[in-house]
Kinemage of the C-alpha trace (Angstrom):
@kinemage 1
@onewidth
@group {chain A} dominant
@subgroup {mainchain}
@vectorlist {calphas} color= white
{ca met a 1} P 141.884 125.118 49.914
{ca gly a 2} L 138.464 126.799 49.821
{ca lys a 3} L 137.846 126.141 53.511
{ca tyr a 4} L 141.290 127.475 54.350
{ca val a 5} L 140.655 130.708 52.425
{ca val a 6} L 137.289 131.258 54.115
{ca lys a 7} L 138.810 130.535 57.522
{ca arg a 8} L 141.701 132.962 57.014
{ca val a 9} L 139.432 135.751 55.735
{ca leu a 10} L 137.046 135.316 58.673
{ca leu a 11} L 139.968 135.352 61.136
{ca ala a 12} L 141.300 138.541 59.535
{ca leu a 13} L 137.896 140.227 59.791
{ca met a 14} L 137.539 139.057 63.389
{ca thr a 15} L 140.956 140.486 64.227
{ca ala a 16} L 139.989 143.806 62.641
{ca phe a 17} L 136.758 143.805 64.646
{ca ile a 18} L 138.638 143.203 67.912
{ca val a 19} L 141.204 145.926 67.166
{ca leu a 20} L 138.538 148.490 66.312
{ca ser a 21} L 136.386 147.510 69.278
{ca leu a 22} L 139.237 147.892 71.754
{ca thr a 23} L 140.202 151.216 70.171
{ca phe a 24} L 136.631 152.516 70.405
{ca ile a 25} L 136.212 151.489 74.046
{ca leu a 26} L 139.592 152.877 75.159
{ca ile a 27} L 139.024 156.203 73.382
{ca lys a 28} L 135.515 156.547 74.773
{ca leu a 29} L 136.924 156.090 78.281
{ca leu a 30} L 138.753 159.402 77.810
{ca pro a 31} L 136.995 162.632 78.879
{ca pro a 32} L 134.648 163.791 76.080
{ca glu a 33} L 135.730 166.690 73.879
{ca lys a 34} L 133.495 169.731 73.466
{ca ser a 35} L 132.541 170.640 69.929
{ca val a 36} L 133.651 173.940 68.381
{ca gly a 37} L 132.029 176.579 66.207
{ca thr a 38} L 128.802 178.513 66.489
{ca ala a 39} L 125.922 177.471 68.717
{ca val a 40} L 124.055 176.111 65.689
{ca thr a 41} L 127.048 174.051 64.542
{ca arg a 42} L 127.601 172.624 68.007
{ca gln a 43} L 123.932 171.819 68.527
{ca thr a 44} L 123.740 170.105 65.124
{ca tyr a 45} L 126.667 167.878 66.029
{ca tyr a 46} L 125.323 167.055 69.491
{ca asp a 47} L 121.827 166.313 68.143
{ca asn a 48} L 123.393 163.914 65.661
{ca gln a 49} L 125.233 162.192 68.504
{ca val a 50} L 121.934 161.905 70.393
{ca ser a 51} L 120.220 160.351 67.360
{ca leu a 52} L 123.074 157.809 67.046
{ca gly a 53} L 122.733 156.882 70.715
{ca tyr a 54} L 126.079 158.212 71.969
{ca met a 55} L 124.592 161.090 73.974
{ca thr a 56} L 121.378 162.122 75.635
{ca ser a 57} L 119.954 165.616 75.961
{ca ser a 58} L 117.875 167.373 78.587
{ca arg a 59} L 116.499 170.811 79.383
{ca phe a 60} L 117.652 170.338 82.961
{ca gln a 61} L 120.922 169.402 84.618
{ca leu a 62} L 121.246 165.724 85.479
{ca pro a 63} L 123.895 165.154 88.175
{ca asp a 64} L 124.000 161.361 87.587
{ca leu a 65} L 125.368 161.677 84.020
{ca gln a 66} L 128.613 163.142 82.703
{ca leu a 67} L 127.975 166.574 81.215
{ca val a 68} L 129.633 167.088 77.816
{ca asp a 69} L 128.431 170.591 76.959
{ca phe a 70} L 125.406 172.847 76.887
{ca val a 71} L 124.063 175.075 74.106
{ca thr a 72} L 122.003 178.210 74.496
{ca ala a 73} L 119.589 178.846 71.618
{ca lys a 74} L 118.626 182.300 70.321
{ca asn a 75} L 115.381 182.190 72.287
{ca gly a 76} L 117.340 181.617 75.499
{ca thr a 77} L 116.549 177.885 75.802
{ca val a 78} L 119.446 175.897 77.248
{ca thr a 79} L 119.997 172.272 76.202
{ca tyr a 80} L 122.345 170.074 78.194
{ca tyr a 81} L 124.104 167.154 76.512
{ca tyr a 82} L 125.323 164.144 78.475
{ca glu a 83} L 127.401 161.126 77.535
{ca val a 84} L 125.774 157.707 77.928
{ca pro a 85} L 127.738 154.751 79.409
{ca val a 86} L 130.634 153.494 77.291
{ca met a 87} L 129.296 149.983 76.633
{ca glu a 88} L 125.934 151.376 75.593
{ca gln a 89} L 127.771 153.604 73.111
{ca tyr a 90} L 129.738 150.586 71.898
{ca phe a 91} L 126.679 148.500 71.034
{ca lys a 92} L 125.034 151.512 69.394
{ca trp a 93} L 128.230 152.045 67.389
{ca ile a 94} L 128.191 148.450 66.097
{ca ser a 95} L 124.480 148.682 65.276
{ca asn a 96} L 124.893 151.952 63.376
{ca ile a 97} L 127.729 150.526 61.272
{ca leu a 98} L 126.125 147.155 60.514
{ca phe a 99} L 122.599 148.357 59.718
{ca his a 100} L 123.128 151.943 58.502
{ca trp a 101} L 126.871 152.147 57.629
{ca asp a 102} L 126.977 155.288 59.748
{ca trp a 103} L 130.393 155.974 61.302
{ca gly a 104} L 129.345 159.348 62.646
{ca his a 105} L 130.205 162.910 61.661
{ca ser a 106} L 133.369 164.956 61.908
{ca gln a 107} L 133.590 167.043 65.052
{ca phe a 108} L 136.528 169.364 64.341
{ca ile a 109} L 138.125 168.859 60.898
{ca glu a 110} L 134.945 169.378 58.824
{ca pro a 111} L 132.168 169.807 61.400
{ca asn a 112} L 128.959 167.839 60.750
{ca val a 113} L 130.252 166.215 57.548
{ca lys a 114} L 130.018 162.421 57.485
{ca ala a 115} L 133.324 160.705 58.297
{ca thr a 116} L 132.921 158.274 55.392
{ca val a 117} L 132.484 161.183 52.966
{ca ile a 118} L 135.698 162.853 54.166
{ca ile a 119} L 137.630 159.580 53.920
{ca gly a 120} L 136.194 158.846 50.468
{ca glu a 121} L 137.395 162.190 49.131
{ca arg a 122} L 140.975 161.473 50.210
{ca leu a 123} L 141.286 157.711 49.763
{ca leu a 124} L 141.854 157.800 46.000
{ca thr a 125} L 144.801 160.214 46.330
{ca ser a 126} L 146.638 157.979 48.818
{ca met a 127} L 145.942 154.839 46.798
{ca lys a 128} L 147.255 156.428 43.587
{ca ile a 129} L 150.528 157.510 45.206
{ca asn a 130} L 151.079 154.148 46.888
{ca ile a 131} L 150.220 152.065 43.817
{ca ile a 132} L 152.480 154.159 41.567
{ca ser a 133} L 155.293 153.826 44.133
{ca val a 134} L 154.982 150.024 44.115
{ca val a 135} L 154.816 149.905 40.291
{ca val a 136} L 158.011 151.977 40.115
{ca ala a 137} L 159.853 150.192 42.933
{ca val a 138} L 159.277 146.542 41.988
{ca pro a 139} L 160.855 146.379 38.487
{ca ile a 140} L 163.740 148.716 39.346
{ca gly a 141} L 164.536 146.918 42.603
{ca ile a 142} L 164.379 143.457 41.009
{ca ala a 143} L 166.509 144.569 38.050
{ca leu a 144} L 169.194 146.036 40.317
{ca gly a 145} L 169.178 142.898 42.466
{ca ile a 146} L 169.624 140.655 39.421
{ca trp a 147} L 172.405 142.855 38.100
{ca ala a 148} L 174.231 142.781 41.448
{ca ala a 149} L 173.852 138.990 41.718
{ca leu a 150} L 175.160 138.368 38.211
{ca lys a 151} L 178.131 140.655 38.944
{ca lys a 152} L 178.758 139.182 42.377
{ca asn a 153} L 182.003 140.270 44.078
{ca thr a 154} L 182.817 142.716 41.295
{ca met a 155} L 183.058 146.502 41.453
{ca thr a 156} L 179.479 146.787 40.114
{ca asp a 157} L 178.176 144.596 42.931
{ca his a 158} L 180.111 146.565 45.558
{ca val a 159} L 178.836 149.930 44.272
{ca ile a 160} L 175.201 148.761 44.161
{ca ser a 161} L 175.364 147.081 47.579
{ca thr a 162} L 177.051 150.049 49.259
{ca thr a 163} L 174.624 152.561 47.753
{ca val a 164} L 171.660 150.423 48.756
{ca met a 165} L 172.983 150.068 52.309
{ca ile a 166} L 173.277 153.844 52.663
{ca leu a 167} L 169.889 154.700 51.133
{ca ile a 168} L 167.912 151.994 52.935
{ca ser a 169} L 168.885 153.485 56.279
{ca leu a 170} L 167.274 156.845 55.422
{ca pro a 171} L 163.554 157.239 56.278
{ca ser a 172} L 161.283 158.450 53.484
{ca phe a 173} L 160.408 161.674 55.305
{ca val a 174} L 164.108 162.579 55.582
{ca ile a 175} L 164.540 162.007 51.859
{ca ile a 176} L 161.536 164.106 50.881
{ca ala a 177} L 162.605 166.916 53.245
{ca phe a 178} L 166.042 167.011 51.578
{ca leu a 179} L 164.563 166.847 48.077
{ca met a 180} L 162.062 169.604 48.881
{ca leu a 181} L 164.913 171.821 50.026
{ca leu a 182} L 166.996 170.980 46.943
{ca leu a 183} L 164.389 170.869 44.156
{ca cys a 184} L 161.572 173.055 45.466
{ca tyr a 185} L 163.155 175.917 47.395
{ca asn a 186} L 166.816 176.258 46.373
{ca asn a 187} L 166.072 175.268 42.764
{ca pro a 188} L 162.343 175.727 42.083
{ca ile a 189} L 161.938 172.830 39.638
{ca leu a 190} L 159.095 170.978 41.366
{ca pro a 191} L 156.025 172.239 43.293
{ca thr a 192} L 156.711 173.121 46.924
{ca gln a 193} L 153.560 171.281 47.999
{ca trp a 194} L 150.875 168.986 46.642
{ca pro a 195} L 149.032 170.798 43.783
{ca asn a 196} L 145.403 171.843 44.195
{ca pro a 197} L 142.678 169.909 42.303
{ca thr a 198} L 142.264 172.950 40.028
{ca ala a 199} L 145.971 173.055 39.089
{ca pro a 200} L 147.058 172.328 35.493
{ca thr a 201} L 147.678 168.694 34.535
{ca ser a 202} L 151.403 169.302 34.070
{ca glu a 203} L 151.716 170.669 37.605
{ca lys a 204} L 149.742 167.720 38.999
{ca ala a 205} L 152.098 165.311 37.215
{ca leu a 206} L 155.140 167.089 38.673
{ca gly a 207} L 153.535 166.862 42.119
{ca tyr a 208} L 153.789 163.060 42.025
{ca ile a 209} L 157.571 163.017 41.515
{ca leu a 210} L 158.722 163.799 45.066
{ca pro a 211} L 156.307 161.584 47.032
{ca val a 212} L 156.617 158.645 44.619
{ca phe a 213} L 160.416 158.845 44.561
{ca ser a 214} L 160.639 159.186 48.354
{ca leu a 215} L 158.289 156.247 48.984
{ca ser a 216} L 159.718 153.945 46.329
{ca leu a 217} L 163.409 154.515 47.111
{ca gly a 218} L 163.355 152.415 50.278
{ca ser a 219} L 161.407 149.671 48.503
{ca ile a 220} L 163.865 149.651 45.604
{ca cys a 221} L 166.735 149.143 48.036
{ca gly a 222} L 164.850 146.421 49.896
{ca tyr a 223} L 164.007 144.505 46.723
{ca cys a 224} L 167.556 144.869 45.469
{ca arg a 225} L 169.028 143.305 48.603
{ca phe a 226} L 166.375 140.583 48.742
{ca val a 227} L 166.669 139.587 45.075
{ca arg a 228} L 170.479 139.597 45.183
{ca ala a 229} L 170.530 137.345 48.256
{ca glu a 230} L 167.949 134.898 46.847
{ca leu a 231} L 169.525 134.715 43.410
{ca cys a 232} L 173.043 134.265 44.792
{ca glu a 233} L 171.807 131.408 46.978
{ca val a 234} L 170.019 129.708 44.070
{ca met a 235} L 173.004 130.135 41.748
{ca glu a 236} L 175.193 128.232 44.223
{ca ser a 237} L 172.737 125.325 44.605
{ca asp a 238} L 173.459 121.784 43.442
{ca tyr a 239} L 170.641 121.553 40.895
{ca leu a 240} L 171.934 124.604 39.041
{ca leu a 241} L 175.384 123.014 38.884
{ca leu a 242} L 173.717 119.863 37.484
{ca ala a 243} L 171.972 121.960 34.839
{ca arg a 244} L 175.339 123.388 33.769
{ca thr a 245} L 176.919 119.923 33.547
{ca lys a 246} L 174.025 118.777 31.309
{ca gly a 247} L 175.055 121.344 28.714
{ca leu a 248} L 173.119 124.496 29.551
{ca thr a 249} L 174.991 127.757 29.279
{ca arg a 250} L 175.207 130.084 32.295
{ca lys a 251} L 172.579 132.374 30.785
{ca gln a 252} L 170.199 129.470 30.054
{ca ala a 253} L 170.613 128.001 33.541
{ca ile a 254} L 169.919 131.359 35.183
{ca leu a 255} L 166.873 132.177 33.050
{ca arg a 256} L 165.282 128.704 33.127
{ca his a 257} L 166.028 127.642 36.695
{ca ala a 258} L 167.654 130.237 38.941
{ca met a 259} L 165.287 133.146 38.170
{ca lys a 260} L 162.143 131.029 38.451
{ca asn a 261} L 163.047 129.661 41.879
{ca ala a 262} L 164.434 132.935 43.201
{ca met a 263} L 161.182 134.766 42.384
{ca val a 264} L 158.999 132.437 44.510
{ca pro a 265} L 159.524 134.333 47.799
{ca ile a 266} L 159.866 137.720 46.066
{ca phe a 267} L 156.575 138.252 44.240
{ca pro a 268} L 154.347 137.643 47.290
{ca ser a 269} L 156.298 140.328 49.156
{ca val a 270} L 154.851 142.977 46.802
{ca leu a 271} L 151.629 142.957 48.845
{ca ala a 272} L 153.525 143.371 52.090
{ca glu a 273} L 155.551 146.180 50.520
{ca phe a 274} L 152.352 147.985 49.505
{ca ile a 275} L 151.125 147.980 53.107
{ca gly a 276} L 154.537 149.133 54.325
{ca ile a 277} L 154.493 152.030 51.885
{ca met a 278} L 150.992 153.035 53.008
{ca gly a 279} L 152.174 153.179 56.609
{ca gly a 280} L 155.227 155.224 55.690
{ca ser a 281} L 153.185 157.703 53.679
{ca met a 282} L 151.510 159.148 56.796
{ca ile a 283} L 154.385 161.470 57.724
{ca leu a 284} L 155.275 162.117 54.097
{ca glu a 285} L 151.726 163.275 53.282
{ca asn a 286} L 151.899 165.756 56.140
{ca leu a 287} L 155.259 167.150 54.988
{ca tyr a 288} L 154.181 167.624 51.377
{ca gly a 289} L 150.611 168.694 52.116
{ca ile a 290} L 149.035 165.717 50.350
{ca thr a 291} L 145.296 165.450 50.983
{ca gly a 292} L 145.307 161.701 51.618
{ca ile a 293} L 144.137 159.393 54.365
{ca gly a 294} L 147.656 159.218 55.815
{ca ser a 295} L 147.788 162.914 56.652
{ca leu a 296} L 144.131 162.749 57.700
{ca phe a 297} L 144.987 160.000 60.202
{ca val a 298} L 147.598 162.185 61.894
{ca lys a 299} L 145.364 165.246 61.692
{ca ser a 300} L 142.344 163.477 63.197
{ca met a 301} L 144.469 162.078 66.021
{ca thr a 302} L 145.894 165.516 66.810
{ca ala a 303} L 142.492 167.209 66.623
{ca lys a 304} L 140.844 164.360 68.581
{ca asp a 305} L 138.280 163.906 65.809
{ca tyr a 306} L 137.596 160.317 66.780
{ca asn a 307} L 134.869 159.453 64.262
{ca ile a 308} L 137.252 160.125 61.370
{ca leu a 309} L 140.041 158.331 63.225
{ca phe a 310} L 137.918 155.169 63.515
{ca val a 311} L 137.203 155.041 59.762
{ca asp a 312} L 140.836 155.716 58.893
{ca leu a 313} L 142.025 153.067 61.312
{ca ala a 314} L 139.490 150.584 59.923
{ca ile a 315} L 140.911 151.042 56.416
{ca phe a 316} L 144.553 150.584 57.448
{ca thr a 317} L 143.752 147.620 59.714
{ca thr a 318} L 141.563 145.798 57.188
{ca leu a 319} L 143.963 146.356 54.285
{ca gly a 320} L 146.898 145.137 56.367
{ca leu a 321} L 145.136 141.971 57.513
{ca leu a 322} L 143.685 141.085 54.104
{ca ala a 323} L 147.083 141.694 52.502
{ca gly a 324} L 148.526 139.178 54.962
{ca val a 325} L 145.917 136.623 53.860
{ca leu a 326} L 146.652 137.241 50.166
{ca leu a 327} L 150.367 137.012 50.914
{ca asp a 328} L 149.976 133.523 52.388
{ca leu a 329} L 147.692 132.338 49.582
{ca ser a 330} L 149.988 133.656 46.853
{ca tyr a 331} L 152.695 131.176 47.830
{ca gly a 332} L 150.395 128.299 46.889
{ca phe a 333} L 149.606 129.790 43.478
{ca ile a 334} L 153.222 130.660 42.621
{ca asp a 335} L 154.816 127.433 43.861
{ca pro a 336} L 152.714 124.288 43.094
{ca arg a 337} L 154.597 122.384 45.812
{ca ile a 338} L 152.952 124.546 48.466
{ca arg a 339} L 149.363 123.661 49.301
{ca met a 340} L 147.824 125.959 51.884
{ca gly a 341} L 145.541 124.228 54.379
{ca ala a 342} L 146.547 120.711 53.293
{ca lys a 343} L 146.385 117.970 55.912
{ca lys a 344} L 149.322 115.710 56.617
């Protein structure tokens, strides 16, 4: 089991490394973007790129290298900045991350601020919203699924199943757009956008309602359908019928046998649901003005701020892959019959 865990973690990290490496190389093959701002701001950014090994500078024009930009100082001195070959940048990039944990500086969003600092300021906000959404979605979704299964083929089951079918087809950004129109503009009950850090605590608490509800609604519907299907299948199995013939009541058979077996494939899916919610929060964060890494990912891609994009992508890729590893391992802990990595 230990060897299997180590092997899976190493494979996940290797996959993340390959994804990020290919992304870096493909993006660096694009024409370089000129920095913006004053001459001092631009020169500071370019000098940082030179120190990291991604560019080279010269007082003269070098026709053999690709010119990125030039900066004229106050004293009239002109400095030309050139891009070094892509593979040389790639190995410098790996070296800077491994030995200095330096992912570069922002070029457009917050010029000359470290990319890791910008990500760190926004990561906690996204994690809070996503964790709260999962905490809300899991118990409600499971409870509705159990209720629908126990009332199978009744009016209650039909109402729950129909409502779930309608809501699960609506993307989270459509839901939040409708709720913003209804509860923020037409009836100003909730904030129209994500509250500022200096806002009162009550306003901050109200700011969580729309994004959490919009993100968790799809998960609630998914869990409801999944739990209903699993529990209905277990309740029709032969061993549950045997338990009833041995004297157990319907309630005892469901609680002691049906629920326990139905939950085996459900609980590990919480990790996968967390990653799915994180991916869906990108558009939602942009709509509601949430200062998280989801909106930052879209913003950095639009602004072509690649250093921030690499850090953001590294977080989403690594979390997704490690969640997949934990998802596989959780089956072995929940169901003793499953032994991950066991030889035949």
